[in-house]
C-alpha positions as CSV (number, residue, x, y, z in Angstrom):
1,M,-206.9,-73.2,7.8
2,L,-206.3,-73.5,11.6
3,K,-203.4,-71.0,11.3
4,R,-205.7,-68.5,9.6
5,M,-208.5,-69.1,12.1
6,R,-206.1,-68.7,15.0
7,A,-204.8,-65.4,13.7
8,A,-208.1,-63.9,12.6
9,H,-210.5,-65.3,15.2
10,P,-208.5,-66.4,18.3
11,F,-211.6,-66.6,20.6
12,L,-213.4,-68.9,18.1
13,Y,-210.3,-70.9,17.7
14,C,-209.9,-71.4,21.4
15,M,-213.5,-72.5,21.9
16,L,-213.4,-74.9,18.9
17,A,-210.1,-76.3,20.3
18,V,-211.9,-77.3,23.5
19,V,-214.8,-78.8,21.5
20,L,-212.3,-80.8,19.4
21,F,-210.4,-81.9,22.4
22,L,-213.5,-83.3,24.2
23,A,-214.9,-84.8,21.0
24,V,-211.7,-86.6,20.1
25,M,-211.5,-88.1,23.6
26,R,-215.1,-89.1,23.6
27,A,-215.1,-90.6,20.1
28,G,-211.7,-92.2,20.5
29,T,-212.5,-93.9,23.8
30,T,-215.9,-95.1,22.4
31,L,-214.1,-96.7,19.4
32,F,-211.5,-98.2,21.7
33,V,-214.1,-99.8,23.9
34,L,-215.8,-101.2,20.9
35,V,-212.6,-102.8,19.7
36,L,-211.9,-104.3,23.1
37,T,-215.4,-105.8,23.2
38,L,-214.8,-107.4,19.8
39,L,-211.5,-108.8,21.0
40,G,-213.1,-110.6,23.9
41,P,-213.0,-110.9,27.7
42,A,-209.3,-111.8,27.9
43,V,-208.3,-108.4,26.4
44,Y,-211.0,-106.4,28.1
45,W,-210.3,-107.8,31.6
46,P,-207.6,-105.3,32.7
47,F,-209.8,-102.4,31.7
48,A,-212.7,-103.8,33.7
49,Q,-210.5,-104.3,36.7
50,E,-209.0,-100.8,36.8
51,D,-211.0,-97.7,35.7
52,F,-207.8,-95.6,35.6
53,L,-206.5,-97.8,32.7
54,L,-209.4,-96.8,30.4
55,Q,-209.1,-93.2,31.7
56,S,-205.5,-93.3,30.6
57,V,-206.5,-94.2,27.0
58,N,-209.1,-91.4,27.1
59,E,-206.4,-88.9,28.1
60,L,-204.0,-90.2,25.5
61,F,-206.5,-89.2,22.8
62,G,-206.6,-85.8,24.4
63,V,-202.8,-85.5,24.2
64,L,-203.0,-86.4,20.5
65,A,-205.7,-83.7,19.9
66,G,-203.5,-81.1,21.6
67,V,-200.4,-82.1,19.7
68,F,-202.4,-82.0,16.4
69,L,-203.5,-78.4,17.2
70,L,-200.0,-77.3,18.1
71,G,-198.5,-79.0,15.0
72,R,-201.0,-77.6,12.6
73,T,-200.4,-74.1,13.9
74,G,-196.6,-74.3,14.1
75,R,-196.5,-74.2,17.9
76,L,-194.8,-77.4,18.9
77,W,-192.0,-75.3,20.2
78,V,-193.9,-74.8,23.4
79,Y,-192.7,-78.3,24.5
80,R,-189.1,-77.2,23.9
81,Q,-189.2,-73.7,25.4
82,R,-187.1,-73.6,28.5
83,G,-188.1,-70.2,29.9
84,R,-186.5,-69.7,33.3
85,G,-185.9,-73.4,33.6
86,F,-187.7,-76.2,35.5
87,L,-186.4,-75.6,39.0
88,D,-186.8,-71.8,38.9
89,G,-190.3,-72.3,37.3
90,L,-191.2,-74.4,40.4
91,L,-190.2,-71.5,42.6
92,V,-192.7,-69.3,40.6
93,G,-195.3,-72.0,41.3
94,M,-194.4,-72.5,44.9
95,V,-197.9,-71.8,46.3
96,P,-199.6,-74.8,44.4
97,F,-196.5,-76.9,45.2
98,V,-196.9,-76.3,48.9
99,M,-200.6,-76.9,48.7
100,V,-199.9,-80.2,47.0
101,S,-197.5,-81.2,49.7
102,L,-200.1,-80.4,52.4
103,A,-202.8,-82.4,50.5
104,F,-200.4,-85.4,50.4
105,S,-199.9,-85.3,54.1
106,V,-203.7,-85.5,54.7
107,N,-204.8,-87.8,51.8
108,L,-202.1,-90.4,52.3
109,Q,-203.6,-91.5,55.6
110,P,-205.3,-94.9,54.9
111,G,-208.5,-95.9,56.5
112,P,-208.6,-98.6,59.2
113,E,-209.4,-101.3,56.7
114,A,-207.6,-100.0,53.7
115,V,-206.1,-102.6,51.4
116,F,-203.5,-101.7,48.8
117,K,-204.2,-102.3,45.2
118,P,-201.9,-104.5,43.1
119,A,-198.7,-102.8,42.0
120,W,-199.8,-102.7,38.3
121,Q,-203.0,-100.8,39.2
122,I,-201.0,-98.3,41.3
123,A,-198.6,-97.8,38.4
124,V,-201.6,-97.2,36.0
125,F,-203.0,-94.6,38.5
126,F,-199.8,-92.5,38.3
127,L,-199.6,-92.9,34.5
128,C,-203.2,-91.7,34.3
129,M,-202.5,-88.6,36.4
130,F,-199.6,-87.8,34.2
131,L,-201.6,-88.2,31.0
132,I,-204.5,-86.1,32.4
133,S,-202.0,-83.3,33.1
134,L,-200.1,-83.6,29.8
135,A,-203.4,-83.5,27.9
136,E,-204.9,-80.5,29.7
137,E,-201.7,-78.5,29.9
138,T,-201.1,-79.0,26.2
139,L,-204.5,-77.7,25.4
140,F,-205.3,-75.1,28.0
141,R,-201.8,-73.6,28.4
142,G,-199.9,-74.6,25.3
143,V,-202.7,-74.0,22.8
144,I,-205.3,-71.7,24.4
145,A,-203.3,-69.5,26.9
146,E,-200.5,-68.9,24.4
147,T,-203.0,-68.0,21.7
148,L,-204.7,-65.5,23.9
149,L,-201.5,-64.0,25.1
150,E,-200.3,-63.6,21.5
151,H,-203.6,-61.9,20.7
152,F,-203.7,-59.5,23.7
153,G,-200.0,-58.9,23.9
154,P,-197.6,-59.1,26.9
155,S,-198.8,-55.8,28.5
156,R,-200.1,-56.1,32.0
157,A,-203.7,-55.8,30.9
158,G,-203.1,-58.3,28.1
159,V,-201.6,-60.9,30.4
160,W,-204.5,-60.6,32.8
161,K,-207.1,-61.0,30.0
162,A,-205.2,-64.1,28.7
163,C,-205.0,-65.6,32.2
164,L,-208.7,-65.0,33.1
165,L,-210.1,-66.2,29.7
166,S,-207.9,-69.3,29.6
167,G,-208.9,-70.1,33.2
168,L,-212.6,-69.7,32.3
169,L,-212.2,-72.1,29.4
170,F,-210.3,-74.5,31.6
171,G,-213.2,-74.5,34.1
172,S,-215.9,-74.8,31.4
173,G,-214.1,-77.8,29.9
174,H,-214.9,-79.7,33.0
175,L,-218.7,-79.4,32.3
176,V,-218.3,-82.7,30.4
177,N,-218.2,-84.4,33.9
178,L,-222.0,-83.7,34.0
179,L,-222.3,-87.0,32.1
180,S,-221.0,-89.0,35.1
181,S,-221.2,-86.8,38.3
182,A,-223.8,-84.8,40.3
183,P,-224.5,-81.3,38.8
184,V,-223.7,-79.4,42.0
185,G,-220.4,-81.1,42.4
186,V,-219.5,-80.5,38.7
187,L,-220.3,-76.8,38.9
188,V,-218.2,-76.5,42.0
189,Q,-215.4,-78.2,40.2
190,C,-215.7,-75.9,37.3
191,G,-215.5,-72.8,39.6
192,M,-212.4,-74.2,41.3
193,T,-210.7,-75.2,38.1
194,A,-211.4,-71.9,36.5
195,A,-209.5,-70.2,39.4
196,L,-206.8,-72.8,39.3
197,G,-206.5,-72.4,35.5
198,T,-206.0,-68.6,36.0
199,L,-203.1,-69.3,38.4
200,Y,-201.6,-71.9,36.1
201,A,-201.6,-69.5,33.2
202,A,-199.9,-66.9,35.4
203,I,-197.2,-69.4,36.3
204,Y,-196.8,-70.4,32.7
205,F,-196.5,-66.8,31.5
206,R,-194.0,-65.9,34.2
207,G,-191.9,-69.1,33.9
208,G,-192.2,-69.9,30.2
209,N,-191.9,-73.6,30.8
210,L,-194.9,-75.9,30.0
211,W,-193.3,-78.9,31.8
212,V,-193.4,-77.1,35.1
213,L,-197.2,-76.9,34.7
214,V,-197.4,-80.6,33.7
215,F,-195.5,-81.5,36.9
216,L,-197.6,-79.3,39.2
217,H,-200.8,-80.5,37.6
218,T,-199.8,-84.1,37.9
219,M,-198.8,-83.7,41.6
220,Q,-202.1,-81.9,42.4
221,D,-204.2,-84.6,40.8
222,V,-202.2,-87.3,42.5
223,A,-202.7,-85.6,45.8
224,A,-206.4,-85.2,45.3
225,L,-207.0,-88.8,44.2
226,I,-204.3,-90.7,46.0
227,G,-206.8,-92.7,48.0
228,S,-208.5,-94.0,44.9
229,G,-205.2,-94.8,43.3
230,L,-203.6,-96.7,46.2
231,Y,-206.4,-98.5,48.0
232,E,-209.2,-100.9,47.0
233,S,-212.9,-100.0,47.4
234,T,-212.4,-96.3,47.4
235,A,-214.3,-93.6,45.6
236,S,-213.9,-93.2,41.8
237,I,-213.2,-89.9,40.1
238,S,-216.9,-89.3,39.4
239,E,-217.8,-90.1,43.0
240,V,-215.2,-87.7,44.3
241,V,-216.5,-84.9,42.0
242,S,-220.1,-85.6,43.1
243,S,-219.0,-85.1,46.7
244,Y,-217.9,-81.4,46.1
245,D,-220.2,-78.8,47.8
246,P,-220.5,-75.0,47.3
247,S,-218.6,-74.3,50.5
248,M,-215.5,-75.4,48.7
249,L,-215.7,-72.4,46.3
250,T,-214.1,-70.3,49.0
251,G,-210.9,-72.2,48.2
252,A,-210.8,-70.4,44.9
253,L,-209.3,-67.4,46.7
254,I,-206.3,-69.6,47.5
255,Y,-205.6,-69.7,43.8
256,L,-206.5,-66.1,42.9
257,I,-204.5,-64.4,45.6
258,P,-201.1,-65.8,44.4
259,T,-202.2,-65.0,40.9
260,V,-202.4,-61.3,41.8
261,F,-199.0,-61.5,43.4
262,L,-197.4,-63.2,40.3
263,L,-198.9,-60.7,37.9
264,R,-197.9,-57.6,39.9
265,K,-196.8,-54.7,37.8
266,R,-193.0,-54.8,38.4
267,R,-192.8,-58.5,37.3
268,N,-194.7,-58.0,34.0
269,P,-191.5,-57.4,32.0
270,E,-190.6,-61.1,32.7
271,V,-193.5,-62.2,30.6
272,A,-192.2,-60.3,27.6
273,A,-188.7,-61.6,28.2
274,F,-189.9,-65.3,28.0
275,W,-192.3,-64.7,25.0
276,P,-190.1,-62.9,22.4
277,R,-192.4,-64.2,19.7
278,L,-195.1,-61.8,21.0
279,E,-193.0,-58.7,20.3
280,P,-194.4,-56.3,17.7
281,P,-192.8,-56.4,14.2
282,R,-189.8,-54.1,13.9
283,P,-189.9,-51.1,11.5
284,A,-188.7,-51.7,8.0
285,G,-185.0,-51.2,7.7
286,N,-184.3,-52.1,11.3
287,T,-181.9,-55.1,11.1
288,E,-181.3,-55.6,14.8
289,T,-182.2,-59.1,16.1
290,V,-183.4,-60.2,19.4
291,Q,-180.7,-61.9,21.4
């Protein structure tokens, strides 16, 4: 059924994929908390001590939802696709990589009374950032962006449409944060992540390697939340999101300008080269194969 929906109604499939992703995380985490409560304080204690531990469980359900969608539609190969390779893929994504490095240099500075968290909590923080990235890249690039590119085709216009629409869905997926953060901050986050999602899709299409995006996304989230991950008594994720203000939307240009550069006309053939599954069917009687 999912294969047929994906082929016949790709936009509906992509929107329902986001809904399923969010619903599985919400329901799975709620059930998990219920089980923890029934097991008693001794089992629940680590989760009460470290918010990122419960967030990791939440993201794990998201990973499972994404893997389910890829598996049911025969797209698990996106995890194995090498594209131009990991290191060359990082060169394609050099702009966000440099931005992450700059953010690290700023956010790693502790406050005057900063106290490091215990080692296990710091380890949980890094695990959580990885799972967030794996879950979101599986869904928004592996499932959604690839579906849209297959629908529109690897022409320059098709690639742009797939990037913009997948970015829009990536941004709108963060509306779920309205449940825990200030509305203005969430809307700013949605705008920023929509622009970032457009850039990530461009990097994915140009490089053909999902793990490059998982790495960049992980590093970007670590850089943004490193204070909360390393030090005691710092802002939670919801508090960080609530602090966003509309002036930050100007930063969306930082993501959109390199997107235009990556998708310039003379580089478009690289997209088709890394996505041979998107080529139109060959005429009957033509027995040549793609090398």
